N, C-alpha and C positions, 0 to 999 in steps of 0.2 A: 256355789260361786265364792271365790276368794280375790281379794285385793290386797297389795302391798307397796308400801311407801318407804324408800330408804334415802336418807338424806346423810350427807357425810361431809367432812372438811378433809383433804387432801392436802400435801406438803406441810405437814404438822400445824394443821389447823388455819392454813393460808388460804386454800383454794377450794369451793363449792362443788360438791357431788350432788347428783339428782337421777334417784332411778324409781320407775313405777312399774308393777308387773299385775296381771290381772289372770286369772285362770276360773273356767267353768267346765263343768263335765258331771256325767251321769247318764242315767238310762234313758232312753226315747220312749216314753209311754210305757205301755206292758209289753213292747216287742223286746226280742232279742239284741237290739240294737245301742251301743254305747258310744259316747262322744266324748273328746276332749278338746278344749282351744285353750290357748294361753299366749300371751305376748309382754313384753315389756320395750319400755323407752327408756335410754339414759342420755344425760348431760351431764358431763363435767369438764373442768380446766386442767386437770390432770396434776402431778406432784409437782412439777416445775411449768409455771405460767407462760406459755409463748407470747401471751396476748391475744389469743382465740382459744376456741373450745377445743381440748385434746380429743372428746370424744362425745359424739353425737349421733343418736340413731336408735334402732331395735329391731324386733323381727316378730314375726307370728307365727304359729304353729297349731297343727291339730291334727287329729285322727279319727277315723269313723271305725268301730270295730262290730262285728256280725258274731255272734257267738250260736252257732247251730247245732250244737250238741255234742258231734264227734270232733269237732274242732274250731276254728275261729278264721275270719278273713278280716284283716286290718289294712285300711287305706290312710294315708298319711301324706302329709306336706306341709312345706316350710317356706317362709319368704322373709328374708333378711335384707335389710336397707342400714346398713352402717357406716359411719365414717369415723376413724381413728387415727391418731398419729403415734409415733414412738420418740423418747428421749434420745438424743444423740450423747456423746461422749463428752467430758469436760476434761480441762488441761490438769496434770497433776505433777508431781515430782517427788522423789524418795522412793526408789524401787524395793528398800529393806522394808519401808512401812508406808504406803503411798497415801499420801494426803491431797487434797485439791490446790492448786496454785494460789498464792496469797492472792485475795481481792476477789476469789470465786466461792461462792457458796452452793452448797448441793440442793438449794432451791433454786437457782440461778437457770434460766434456760436459754442456749445457743440456737435453738430452731432459728430457721429462715423465717423474716417476716412474711407477712401475708403477700406482699409483692406483686399483685393482678398485673400481669403482662400479656401480649399477644407473642405466639411464635409458631414455627413450622417444625417439622420433626425432620423435614430435609429441603433439599433447594427447590423440588418440585411438590412439597406438601400444601396441604389448605392450612388456612391461618386457623390457629386454635386458641384458647386460653388457658394460662395456668397461674393458679391463685393457690398459695399455702394453707390458707384458712379452709381450702376444701379437703384436707388430710388424704387419707386413704379412703375413697368412697368403694366400699364392697357392696356388692348384690349377690344374694344367693338364692334360687328357686330348686326347691326340691320337690319330688312327688313318687310316689311308690306304694308299695304294698306287701303284706306279709302273710303268708298261709301257713297254719298249723293244722295238721289231720292226723287224728287216729283212727287207724283201720280196724284196731284191736288186735287181740293175740301178739300184743308187743311190737307190733308194726305201726311206724309212725311216719309222717312226711313232713316236710318244711320247705317253705320257697321265698325269699326275699330278694325283691326286686327295686331297684333307685334310678331314678332318672334325674341329674342335677346340672346346672348352669350356674358357674361361679364365674363371677368379673370382678375384677378391681381395678381401679383407676387411680394411682398416685400423684398425688400434689403435695409432697413432703420435701424436707431436706435430706440430702445426703452429702457424705465427705464432710461433716463439718467437725473441721481441727484448726487449731490454732499454729499459723507457720508464720515466717518472715514474708512482709511484702514483697520482698526480692526473690521469693522462691519460683525457682525457674520452671518447675513443672504446672504450679498456678499460672503463671504469666503465659504460658503456651495455650493453656486451655481460655486465658482471657485474649487471646491473640494481641498480647501486648509485648512485641518482641523488638519491633522496630526502635531506631536510635530516637532520643528526643527527649523531653522532660514531659513527667507524667503526675497529674494533680489528682488527688484525691479529696473529694469532699464529701460531707455528711450528707446523705440522701434526703434525711428530713429537715436539717436545717440550714444546709447549703456551707456551714463552717468548714474552714479548710482544714484537714488532717493531717495530710501528707505531701511531699513532694519527692520524687526520685529521679533522677538524671541516668538514663540509659546510654551508655556508648558503646557500641558494639558488642553488645550482649553483657558488659561489666554495668551492673547497677550501684548507684549510689543514693543514700537515703540524705537529703539537703534538709528536709523540714519534718518534724516528727511532734505533732498535736495529738496523737492516738491515744487513747484511754486505756488504762489498765496495761502500761508498757513494763511494770513490775514482772507480768507473767511471763513475756517474752519482748526482748527488745525489738523495735520494727514489727510487733505482732499483729495481725488480724486474723480473720475467721474465715476460712473458706465456706462457702455455699454452694450447693449444687440444687438446682431445681428439678427436682428427680421427677420426671415422667416417665410412668413404667405402668402398662397396662396388660396384664394377663388374663386369658379368656379361656376358662375350661369347661369343656362339655363333656359328661362323662354319662355311661348307662353300664349297671353292674346287676348280675343277677346271678344269686348263689342258691343250690337246691341240696338237700341230703335225706336219704331214707335209713331208717335207723330200725334194728331190730334188738328186742331185750329178750335175753333168756334167763332161765332161772339163776346161771352163775356168771352172766355178764350180757355184754351189749356189743352190736358191731355198727357201725355207720359208713355209708357210702354217698360220695356226693360228687357235684361239679361246680365250677364256677366260671364266670365270663363276664369280660369287662372290655370296655373300646370306650377310649378316650382321645379327642381332640382338642389340642391345645395350640392357643397363638399369643404372641407378644408382639405388641408395637409401643413406641416410645421414645424417649430421647430428643434432644434437640431444644428443651425448654430454657437451656442458658446455665452458666456458670458466673458467679460474683464474688465480692467479699465483703465482709461487715465488721463492724468493731467488736472489741473484745468485751463485752459487757451483758448484763441481763437483758432480755428483749433487744437484741443488737440492731444497729441500724446498717441499711445497705450502704456502698459507698460508691458514688459515682467518679467515674475515671475517664479524664481526658488527656489527649495526647498533643504536646505542641511542639513540631516539626521545627528543623533548624532555619526555615524559610518563614516561620511563624504561622504556619496554618495550624488550626485547632481542630484535632480530631476526635470523633466520640467513640471511646470504647465501650461503655455501657449505653444501655439504652434508658429510657425514661424511668424504668423500674430499678435500675442498677444491676442490669446483668449483660453478661457479653457471650459470644459463641451461640447465637440464634441460631438453630439449624444442624449445629453439631451434634452429630449422635455419641456422645460419651454414656455409657452405661444403658445404653438402649436399644442393642441391635436387634432387629426383628427376626422372629422364627416362626415356623409353624411345624408341628409334629403331632404324630398319632400313634396311639399305643394300645394293642391289642393283646390281653390275657386269657388263656384258656388253662385252667386247671382242674385235675381230677384227684380226689383224695378220698382218704379211707381212713378208720381207726376203731380200735376195739378195746375193751377192758374184759378181763376173765379173772374169776376167782379158781386160783390153781388149787387151792385149799380153802378152808374157812378163815384162815389167817393169811395167805400169800396171794396178791392180786398182782396181773400182769397187763401192762397198758402199751399200745403201739399205736403208730400214727405214719402215713405214706403220704405222700403231696408230689403230683407232677406237674411242671409249669411248662407252657409254650407262650413267649411272649415274642410280638413283632414289634418293631421301631420304625416308624420312618418318619421322615419330616426335610425340611429345608430352612438352610440359616443364609441369611442376607448379611452380607458383609460390605461395610462402608468403606468409600473413598474418598479422598480430598476433592475438593470442588477445584478443577485445574484452573479455572478462572480467579482464584484468591488472590495469587500471587502479582496479577496484574493491577498495578496500583491505579488503575484508570476504571476499574471495575468497580461498579457503584452496589454490588449486592443485590439483595432483594427488593429495596426501596430506590436502588439508581443513584445513590448518593455515595461517593467515593471516601466522602470523610465522616459517614456513619460507619464504623467498623465491626459494631455488633453483630451484623447479619451479612457480611461479606465472605463468611467461611461456611456456609451452610453445606453439607455433605453431599455426595450423590452414592449413587449403588453398585455393586457389582451383580452379575446374575448369582442366584442363589445357589447354594451347594446341596446338592441331592443326597439323601444316606438311606439305607434300608438294611435293615439287621434283623435276624432271628437269634433267640436266645433258648435252650431248652435245657431244664436241669429237675432234679428231683432232690427232695428233702424228706428227711425221715426222724422219727423219735421213738425212745423205748423207755419204759419205766417199771422197775417192780417195787410195790410197796408189801412191805410185812408188818403185820398189828400186833405187837407184843402182848396186849392186854387190851381191855377196855378204854384205856387211858394213854398207852404209848402205842407209836409207831415209829417206823422208819421208811425211807424212800431211797431211790438212786433213779435218776434218769441221764440218758444220754441223747442229746440232739444233734442232728448236721444238718444246714440247710445252705441256701444260696441268696442273694438277692441283687436283683438286677439293678444296674446303675441307674442312677434318676436324671432328668432332663439335662440336669447341669452337665454332666459326662458329653451330650451328644451336641451341645453348644460349641465344643472345642471344634467342631468340624467347620474349618473354614479355609482349609487349602484342599488340594488335590493329593498332593501325597499323604497328609492325615487321613483323609477318604481310603486310600489305598492302603496305607500301612496300619492304621490304628483302630483296631477290632475291639468292641465292647466286652468286658470282662465282668463278670459278675462278683460281687462279693462272697466270701465263704464263711460260713458262721458254723463254728463249734463249740459244743456248751456240754459239760458235765456238772451235775450238781447232786448231792445228797441231802435228805433232811431228816430230822428228828423233831416230831410232833408230841406235845403231851396236852391232853385234854382233860382238866381238873374242872372240880365245881367253881371254883374261884380264880383258877389259875389256868390260862392257856398260853405254851411256848411252842413257836416252830424255831428252829435253828437248821439254817440252810447253807454249808459251805459249796463253794463253785468254782468253777475254773470255764473262761471264755475265750476264744482266739477268733479275731475278725481278720481276714485276708483279704487282699487286694482293695484295701479303703483308697479310694480315690479323693485327692486332694485338687483344687482349681487355683490358679493364681491368674490375674489380668496384668497383661503388659500393655505398653502405651506406644504410640507411632508419634513421630514429629508432629504432626499435624493435630495430636491432641485425642484421635479414635482409637479404640482400645481392641486388643486380639487376647484369645486364650489360648496359650498353647496346651499341648496336649496333657491329660491328667497324669500325674506320678501317683505311684500306689506303695502303701505300706501296708504294715502289720500291726494290730494291737492286740494284747495279751492280758488278760487280769483274772487274779484269782482272789478269794476272799470269802467273807462270810456274813450272811445275812443272819439277824436276830428280830424276832418279832414275840412281843409280850402282853398279854393283857390280862390285869389282875383287880378284881372288886377287892378292895382293900377292906371294906365293912359295906354295908348293902347300899348306902349314900355317894360313895367316894369309889371312882373306878381311875386304875392308870393303866395307860396303853404306851406303849412304845417301841420304836423301829430303828435297829441300829443296822447301820451297814459297814464293816471293815473290808478295804480293798486295796490292791496293788495293780497300777494298771500300766504297763509298759508299752512304748513305742519302738518299733523295729523296721530299718529298710527305708526309713524316712526320707525324702529330698526334697529342696526346692529349688526353684528357677533363680538365679542371680540375674538382674537386667541391668544391664550397663547402659549405653547410646541408647535413645529412643528408638524403638524397631526391633524386629526378631534376629537382626544378622550376628550381634554378638552375645545374645542369650546363651546363658551355662547353664548346667545343672550341678546343685554342689548337695552331698551326701550329708544328712546330719546324724550326729552320732545318736546311738540308741539310749534311751532314758524314760523318764516317766512320760506317760501319756498327758497331753494338755489339757487342762481344766477338768482331770479327774480327780476329785479329792479322795484321799484314803480313808478320811473318817465323815460320815454323814449320819446326823440322828434326828429324830423327831419323838417327841414326849408330850402327851396330853393327859392332864389331870383333870377329871370332870367331877363335880359336886353336884348332886341331885337332893336335897332335902326332901322335895315334894316333887308331886306330879306337875305343880304348877311353875317352878322354879330349878333352872339348870344353869349353872357357870362352868366355865373351863379356862384353862391355860395351857397355852401349848408352846412349848420351846423348841427352836429348831437350829442345829448347828451344821454348818457346812464347813470341813477341814480346807487348809491351806491344798491348793491348786499349781500346779505347774503353768506358767503363765503362756507358753509354747513348747513347741516340741524341740528347741534346743535348751529348754529348763534355764533359760534366761536370768529368771528371778521368778518367784513363787506369789501368787495372789494370795494375801493372807486368811487365816480362818476368820467366822464370824459368827455371832449368835442373833437369833431374833426370838421375842417372846410376842405372842398374841393373846388378847385377854377377851372373852365373850359372855354374854348372860343373857337369859331368855326368860322373860315372865308371861303367864297366860293369865289374862285377867278375864274371869268369867270361860264361856265357852267358845265364844266368838271374836275373842280379841288378844291380839298379842304383842308385847312390846321386846326388843331386842337392841342389845348395845354391844358394839365391838370396837376395839383400839387394836390396829394392826401395828406391828413393829413397838410394843409398849414402852421400850427404854430409848427408842429412837437410834437404834444403833447402824453402824455405816458398815457396809459391806462391800468390797468390789467384787463385781459378776465378770468382767472381761475389760481389755485394755487394746489399744492402739499406738503404734510406736512413734518415736518423734521424727523431725526431719522434714520431709517433704510431704506433699499430699500423696503423691505414690507410694512413698515408704508407709506413711500411715496405714495404707491398705494392707500391708502385707506382714501382719505378726509374727509370721513365723520366721522371718529373716532376722530378730532382734537377737543378738549373741552374747554371750558373757563378755568377748573381748569389748564390744562396741559398748557396753555398758560401763566397764571398766575404765573405756578412754574418757568416758564423760558422766560420770555417776550421777550429776546435778540435772542432766538433761530432761527437758519437757517431754513427757508424753500424755496420753489420754486415756482417762479410765470411765467405765459405766458403772455406776452405783446402783444399790438395791432404793427400792422405795423409801422415802421417811414415812414417821409416824404418821396415822390417819386414824379418823373417829368415824364413827357411823353409827346411825341410831334408825332402827326399822319398826315401823308398825304395820300389822296385818291385822284383815278383818274379814270373817264369814259372814254371807248374807243366807 
């Protein structure tokens, strides 16, 4: 039995981290039965403290193995109950060298407050509760078995079966962007389009933050006490109370029969899976908050010309209760049947041939439910869900159209072949060609929300082609692998969200493009001396995007959407240089220490190549000390030098514009090079101490 405790400080020593692991296993009596049981529990605030835990939960898993001589049978299972959140974007400036906006720290969190409140997902839905501190609550139940049997004479059989039920319930932030308080789309989501005076108060203190006069859609800020206005004049942070509930139940089984010969082997097998996927969500509200660490929600009221005061936001600071923004429900079923075979054969003592062939049959069916605006919402006497015409936050709950049904089948073949030649017992070379197809993911099928799309838009699988060659050297102290490669991905789909005047969303048909990459992968492992090892991996590549296009959304709704071709160029977020090097020092069996350096080269921010995310480095340090036979101490420092790296970005402008990073162009940057945009940074430095004990 083993137990391990891991204590840490994330956010460069600011926020606590706790984790405990336990393991037990071994033989059961004198029988041929063996067991293994393990589990963990974790609690942490995260690198950027939002005011509540970012991670809390754990899992238990185990297996029971019977070794009956000619093979083994293993039963296994897992139960996961975990809650996690993810950091959102922070405002930044300077496309040449992105830095956080003045007054914003990499340790700040703009995540939504816990803001517990009631909501409905649609006009006829039952009342639910949303609370940001509940995070993404994920549960997973997995059970299965694995059989390995040796018939003798080189014949073997294996079978792996798995049944899983995976669910997630999102209570998290979404669309957390800094925009002007006058942003048109944000005000559509707030249902704040009527003429009058809008008053904005701090939800926690009641202090007056701003007033805006709206006359016929022209908004004028008359009072501004909002914090951190050096970031953006009249700026606030948009906050979506994200309610998203995917549910996946899946059965998978794979079996294979193999025969080993004197000069090779052959394998034949099959695979089957059946998955049922459903999703419900949306309706839990949209609001705005202050630009500051652990922001406060902002309460909004409207005073009309006759002096009537209307509540735009509810008691927690949210509007749009019951509007299905980012939450259209769907149901889907996918069945996959595969037959595969492979072989390896020694043509000579030094020349080996390998090959594999796989046939796939995939059935997809499902239904997408489309929301429509509540026809009563435009009636000024309509009181919404609570019957009060002056509480506008629940007057716009949506209704639904009849689900759009779809059913499609896909059939395709993938294959691979390779030749390996051993020059001598240390050197070998090989070449491989692979060609395959990959079925569209669920996101493709969610675009079916009109009859025309069902009639004319057919699923097209991705086509994957790859050529690689390799050289391997295996010496006593040095091991080297060099692999030049070329790959081509065709029919790569990209989805975008459009928005209607009522704030509901739609997904236009997926646009397809091609990505080609050629490069070289190098791996080396050298024992410098008996106590010092150096291992490195380097990727040099050039990845290009071709025939890419985007939707250009005009006024709300589908009527004036157009498609714009994007010039061929560098593929987005594909670094030309990636490297990892680890130096490990082991002066004795009881002590080891290491340094790992990682480099991620500059990457095109989008397919317009509007600007490039800069290269950055990280260094990790670790050491382990064995105190006696049963006690171990370890220390780790991740991102030792506290380097800052940009992982992704979102454009400036409006909430809707921030969702579409592919729309940013050289021209829009040249027109306003100092514009605000948003970035997602790497994790700051963190410290961990681990203690383990064996009983």
